[in-house]
N, C-alpha and C positions, 0 to 999 in steps of 0.2 A: 274320717277314719279310713285308712288304707287296707283293704283286704289283701289277702294272700295273692288273689287273683290280679289285683290292681299292681302289687308289687312285681308280679312276673311281666306284666306289660311292660312297666317301666324299664324292668331289666332287659327286655327284648329291643325296646326302643333305644335304649343306650348303646346295646350291642350293634345295632344297625347303625346308628348315629357314628359310633367310633369307626366302624367299617367304612362307612361313606367318607369320613375325615381321613381315614388312612389312604383309601383309593385317590382321593383329592391331592393328598400330601403327595403320594408316589407319583401323580401325574405332574404336580407343580415342579419336583425334583427332576422328573424326566425332561419337561420342556425346558427349565432352566439350564440344566447341564448337560443332557444329550441332544437336545433339538435346538439349543440356542444359536448355533451358527447358521442353521437353515433358516430358521424363523427370521434371524436378523437380516440375513440375505434378502428373504422375501419382503420384509417391511422396506429395506433399503430400496429395492426395485419398484416399490409402491411409492416411495415418497421422493428418492433421490433422481436428480438429472445430471446429466454429463455434459459440459461444453468440451468438444473434442480438441485437442491440440495434436497436429500432425507432427510426426518425427520425421527428421532429416534424413535422407536417404545417404547411405556410405558414399565417400567420393570415389571417383575413378581416377586412377593416378599412372603416370609413364613410369617406367623402369627405375627412374632415380627419384622418384615421389613428387615430380611436378604435377599440378592438378589439371586434370582434363575436364572433368564435371565435378561441379561444386553446388552449392545451396545458397538460396539468398532467402531472408525472412521477408514474409508479405502480409498483409492483414485482410481477413475476410469477414464477411458479414453474415451473423448467424441470428435467427429470430426463434423465439420461443412463444408461439401463437396465443397460448393460454394467459400468458402474462401481458399481453397488449391490451391496454384499457380502451384505446380511441383508435381502431384498425383503419378507418378511412382516413384519419389525420395522418398516421404513421405512414401508411401506403403512399398518400400523396406526397408527404414531404421527402420520403427516401426515394421515390421515383423521380422526383424533380432534381435531386442532388446527383443521381446516377445517370440521369438522361434515359430512364427506360420508361415502358408503357405502365401506366397506373394500374389498369386492370390486372396486369401480370403480377405486379407487386401486391396488390389486394390479394389475389390467390395466395401468394407467400404467407402474408401475416394472418390469414384466415384459415389456413390449411389444418385439418384435423390431425395433428401430429405433434409429439412432444417437443422436437426439435426440427426447425427447418433451415437447410442451408441453402442461401442465396446464391445460385451460379448459374451460368458463367459471369453475369454482371456484377455479382457481390464478390468475386474473387480478385485477387491482386490489386487491392485498392491502394491509391495514392496516399501519401499522408494528408494532403489538403483534404480530399474526399473523407478519409476517415475522421479527421478532425472535426469536419463539418457534420457529419452524422452524429458523432460523440457529443456534439455541443448540446444537443436537444435531449439529451438524457431520458430518452424514451425507456420506458419499462419493457422488459422482454427483448430488447434490441440489444446484440452483444457484439463486439469486434474482437475477434481471437486472431492470435499470431499463428501463421503456418509456414511451413518450409516449401520453398519452390526450386525446382531444378535449374541450375544455370550452367551454360557453358561458355567459359570464359573465351574460349578461342574460336567461338562461332562457328563457321563451316569446317574447321580442321577436323579431320577423322572423323566426319558426320556420319558416315555408313558403318563404320565399326563401332562407335560409342550408342548410335541408336538416339533415342528420345524417349521421355515419359509423357503420360496423358494427365489429364487436369486434376486427377487424384494421385498423382506421383507415382503411378505405377509404370513399369517397363512395358515399352510397346514394340520396341526393335533393338537390334544390335545387343551390345554388351548389356545394356539396361534392361533388356528382356531375358536374355540367356542366364544371367545371374541375378536376377530380380529378388530372389529369395534371400540372397546374402545383403544385398543393398538396401532392401526395405527395413526399416527400423520398427519399433514398438511405439505406436501412438500413444500420447498422454492425454490427460483431462483434468478440467475443473470439475469437481463434484459438488453440487448445492442441492438443497432440500425445499421441496413445494409440496402444498397440500393437494387433496384430490382435484380442486378447481385449477391448479397451476399456479397459485400464489406463492411466492417464495417465502419460504420460513426463516425465522431469525435463528439460524443454525451455523455452525462453523463451516466454511467451504474446505474441501481436501484438494490439495493439488497433487496431481500424479505426473510427474517429469517424464516427458518422451524420452525413448532410447533410440539413439541414431543406430543408422544400418552399419554394417562392416563395410571397410574399404576394399576395393577391387584394383590390384596393381596389375598394369599391363606388361606386356615384354616391349611395347613401343618406346623407341628414342624420340622424344618431342623434337630434339633438334634435327635430326634426320627426317621425321615427319614435315617439319617446317620447309627443309629445303625442297623435298618433294611436292609439297602444296605448292611453293612459289613457282616451280618450273611447269607445273601443271596449268596454273592460271597464265603464264607467259606461252604456253602451247595454245591455250584457248584463244588468246589475243593474237597470236600470229597466223593460225590456221583455221580457226572456226571448226573443229573437227565435230564430227558426230558423238564421239565419246573419246576420252583420254583415262589412262589408268597407269599406276606405277605402285610397285612395292618393293621392299628390301627384307632380306632374310639372313640371319646368321645360319651359313651351311652346316655347322658344327653341332647344332642343337636343334634346328627348326624352329626357333624363336622369330617371330615376324617383328621386324624393327620398325617398319612404317608401311602404309597401305592407304592409298587414296584413289579417287577416281572423279571424273567430270562427266555429266552435271553433278554437283553436290547439293547441300541444302544446309540452312542454319537450323539447328534442332530447337533454337530458342523460339523459333517462328515456324515449326515444321508444317502446320495447316496451310501455309501459303504455296505447298508444293504439291505435285501431282504425285499419287500413289506409286506410279512408276519409278520416279526419282527417287522416291523415301525407300522403296523396297530392293532396290537393285545395287547390291555391292559388287560392282563389276570385276574386281580382282578374283573373287571366289565364285561368282554367278554367271559371267559371261562366257560363252563357248564360241570357238570359231577356229577356222584353219589357222595354224600358226606360221605357215610359211618356213623361212630358212633357218629359224631358231630351232625347230625340230631336227634339223641336220646334226645338232650336238647329239640326239639320240642314236639317230642311224650310225653316226660316226664311232660313237663309244661301243655300240653293239658290234659294229665290224672289227674294231682293234680288239675287243675282248675276245671275238670268236676266232681271231688270227686270220681272217679272209683278206685284211689289208694291212701293209706295213706303210704308214703315211709318209716316211721319208725316202723309202726305197722304191716302193711301187709306182708306176706311171701310168698316165691315160693321155689319151689323145681326144680333145674336144673339137668336134668339126662344127659345133653349134647348135646340133640337134641330135635326137636319137628316136628311132621310130619303134614302138612297142605295140603290137597287137593291131598295126595299121593307123595308130596315133602318133603323131609328130610332137615330142616333147622337146621343147627348145631351152636353149640357156639364155639368160638375161643379155649377155653380150653377143651381138650380131657378128655371125662368123666364128663365134667360139673363142676359145683361150689356147688352142692349139696343144703342143705337148706340155704337161704339167705333171708334177709329183701328186700323190694323193693328198699330201699336205697342203699343196697350192689348191686343188680343188676345193678343200674346206677353207682356204683362205678367200678364193674367189667365188665362193657359193655357187659352184658349177653344177647345175642340175643333172646333165648327161652324166656327169662323174657320180653324182649319188645315185642314178639309177643303177649304175654298175655296181655299187656297193649294195644295193637292195637285191639285185639278182644274184651277187655272190652269196649273201646271206640266205636267201630263200625266204619265202613267205612264214614258214613255220617259225624260224629263228628270230625274224625280224618282228614278227607280231609277239612273240614270247617276250622279248625285250621291251616293247611297247607297253606290254601287260605288267610285266616286272617293275618298270619305272612309275606305274600307278596311273597310266592314262585308261580311260573308261570306268575308273572307279572314283569315289569321293575320297578326298585326303583325310577327312575327319576332323579338320580344323575347327575350333570351338567358336564358330560363328555360323549364323543361320542363313540359309539359302544357297548353299554350295551346290553347283552343277558338277555333272560327272563327265560331260563330252559324249563323243560318238565315235566308236572306233569299230573298223568292217570286222565282221565274224570272217575268221581266218578261212572257213570252208567256202566262203563266197570270194576270196580274193584271187584274181586273175594276176597274170603278169603286169597289166596295166595298172591296177590297184597297187600293187605290190611296188611298181616304179613310183608313183605319184606320192604315196605314202612315205617313201624314203626321203623325198624332199620337202615333206610338209604339206602337202595338198590332198584333200580327200578325208583327212581325219579332222575332227572336231576335239579341241582340248580347252581347259580353262587356265589362266594365268598363274594359280596357285599350284596346278599339276606341274606347269613348265618349270616353275622357279624350285618346287620341290625335287623334281627329277635331276635338275642340273645341279642342284645342292649336293645331291648323292653322288653326282658324276665327278666334282671337283673336291669333294672332302675325304675322298679315300675309297668311296663305294658304299657308305653306309646311309641308307634311307631313313630319315627321321620324320615322325609324324609333325607337321606344322602346328603351332599353337600360339596363342596371342594373350591368355590370361596367365601371369606369372603367379600371383598368390592372392588370397583372401586374407585380410587381416583387420585387427582391431587397433584403431589409431590411438586410443586411450594406453593400451597395454602393450601394443606392438606383438600381441600374440597372434600367430599364424594359424588359421583355421583350416586352411585348404592352400596346398601349393601345387603347382604344376611343373614338372620336370621334364627333360628330353627323353622322348620314347623312341628307342630303337625299334625299327619296324623290320628291316630286312637288309640284306647284302646284295648290291645290285652289278657291281663290277669289282675287279681286283685293284689294289693299290697301284699296281704298274700301270694299268689302263687309266687310272685317274691321273697319275702323273704325266702321262702321254696327252691326254685331252686338256690338261692345265697348260701345257706347252703349245698345243694347237690353238687354243683359245687366245693365248697372248700373241702367237704369231698372226691371229686374224687382226688384231689392233696395231700391230707393228707394221705389217706388210699387205693387210687385206682391206675389205670394206670397213673396218672399224677405225681406220686411222685417226678419225677426228677425235676419238675418245683417248688417244695416246697422252699420257702424262709424264714427261720427263723425269725419270728417277723412280717412278713408281709402276710397278708391274701390273698392268691393267690387261685382263682377257675379256674377250665379248664376241658375240655373233650377232649379225644384223637379221632381220626378217622383212620380208615384203611379201605379204599374201593377199591375193584378189579375192574380193569378198563375193559370197553366194547368197542369191535370194532366189526362191522357188525354184531351186535345181538348176540355177544358170548362174555363170559368173558374169559380174557387172563391170562394165566398160568404165576404166578410171575411177575405181573404187577400191582402196586398198585399206587394209590394216598395216601399219609399219610399226616394227618393234625392234628392241635391242636388249639383249641378255647380257650383262657385265658381271665380271668377277674380279674382286680385288683383296689383297694382292693375288696375282695368278699363281704364285709360287706358294703362297700360304694362306688360302682365302678366308678372310674375315667377314665378308659381306658379298652376297649375291643380290643383283638390282635388276629389275626388269620393268620396262617402260613401253607402252603401246599407245599409238595414235590411231584411231578409226576414222578413215575418210578424211584426212587433211586437206585443206583447199589452198590453191596458189601456192604449191610447192612442187619440186621434182618428186617423181613418184618413185623415189628410192630412200630405203630407211637409212643408208649410208650417209645421206645428206639431210635427213629430217629429224630423226631421233637422236642422233649422234652429239649434237651440240648441247642438248638438254641433258643428256646423260652424263657428259663430262663436267657439267657445273655441279650436278649433284655428287658426283665422285670426288670432286675437288673439296666440297663440303664435308663429304665423309672422311677425307684424310684428316682434316682438323679435328671435327667431333669425335672420331675414334683414335686420335693421335697415332695414325699410321706412319711408321718411318719409312725412309726410302730404302729400297732393296738393290742389291748388287745384281749383276749379270742379267740386266734388263735386256730383252730382245731389240737389238737395233732397229730403228725405224726406216722404212723406205720413204725418204723424205721426198715430196712432191715440190714444184716450183713456188707454190704459195705458203707452203708449211714454214713456220719459225723453227730455224734450227738451233740445236743446242751442242755445246762443246764443254770439255773439262777446261776449267781456267787453270793455266800454268802457274808456277810459283816464280816471281820475278824480283822477289826481296833480295837485295844486295846487288841488283843489276843498275846500270846506269839507265838514264832515261832514253838513250837510243836502242840499247839492247832490249829494254823493257817493250817498247813500241814493236820490235821486230818479233818478239815472242807472242805479242797481244794483237796481231795484225788482224784477226777475226772479230775484234771488239773496238768500240770507241774508248778512247782515254782521256781523263781529266787528271790533271797534276795539282796537288795541293802543297804548298810550303816551298821554301828556298832550299837549294842543293840539287845535287845531280844524281844522287843515290836513291832508290827505292827502300825505304825503312818500313813500309806496312801497305797492304793493299785490301781493296773491298771491291767485289767478293773475295774469300780467302781461297787460296790455291786447291784445287780438287773439285770446287763447286761446278755443278752443270749450270751453265749460262748461256743466254741466247745470243746468237750472231747479232752483231753491231750493238749489244748492250753496253751500258759504259762502266767500265772499270776505273775506280778511284785509286790513284796512287799518292801516297803521302811521300813527299820527297825530303830529303836530309843530307847530312855528311857524314863519312865514317869517323 
């Protein structure tokens, strides 16, 4: 029989029970609704394991979309030690297949880790090796597909592209500079295992890797191919210490081609020294430029009005003495009377000393600074040098004189080509760049775009016109004659600079260079080529660099579809030069009359009759002396 006291106890017990039930219910609701995602994530971390699948890097492309850096699929070995049943047997078998040390492999298969990647010996496995490992069906041994960087053109553009490490990370060049865009999102195969590492019979989840973005460069692969070929020819012919070349669009600052020797194959970069890998010579190397620097001095002198190239005259005796130092012209005995334009054509050092003294140190060094020397250009590549320029306060007349003809100052190739580009494009200095855009290959969406960047005004348009004329005159009548291309207006300037080591000039050790502009009247490309200490050749750039420059320019004419230009400066022919003449119109003439008009050429006649009904080449074509003119003969 329940007493009143017992009833109260039951009531209180029920209340407590209901209260506890309510708390438990609230807790269950909280766990199931509000904490579900967090707890599920924790449980997944406890039970789940990921087999990583590396993402492909974005491709690197030239300006027209041709692939410069690509990817290939490789197979790699991954081990889950907790799933290995017979570690000694597995280690022995795999080490035998891979040809590696058994003890090292045993360390891999017994390592206290959830997933062990076997590298480097387990990376980039051949199909035969992977198939042999797979045939044993070892538990805990997995073969996963990965993406590996591949450079289809091998050494081409190697310093610009750079290379990637074993984990596909960018280590130099474009690969490093734009790594955050090129790197993709890795995928994985997720599976579940118990606390001992045994695989649970649960569905696997595949997360697809996402490739990186593509990087398109300003490089023209066809021009790059031409430059690479001629640098190889230079190495074969002269065995130089170094050689380099680059091409730029002077109207935008876009780098169209860039290369140097020695180079390397980024597919096998470990075979090369760190010195070879790290030195992109066109932006890193600093040296006395020699006579190509005379373009700067002349532009400054014309802009300041201290010389008129065609009217002002100069007498070159062969040397000039400044502060007790005799500065010689390359031509023994000098050039005698010459205009200042001929001083430029002949690369006459005493004439440039005169220009420097007329300018004075403040004005000359102001222009040197204005044209970017002594400063980095800011090109989007790693490792750029800035050169060494005299402090104007320390400049005496001797330093002023030598600087005027390119001696005593230290500059980089990219500084020179950027400065000359501004001189010939109308006086606008643009920042050089090599990355054109970053884009998604699937959607063609552009995530980042590089455009021409105007920096400053250097000279007037009138001075630029005069300098283009002067550069064309060097090719037609001066030291650049070998680069003359009939019908195409080429401008240029040679450079032969004695090298310095430990403060003294070296004997018979020069850097020979050539700066070319084409077309001279409407520049589309500026080309710079330099050869460091060529062997077994005349120590003059006019003989050494010019044949290679001409071959590259001929390629550029076809690649850029450059048309012939009228009013080309006539060439001063030398006895060995191939001379060109306009082919006259002989259609309608008799054979005898045609031969008289075509006396400079060889003639071959095809067909019967005595009247010319057609001719090849056509009338007005520029054709070389003794070239064969084909006449088609017939009757009226």
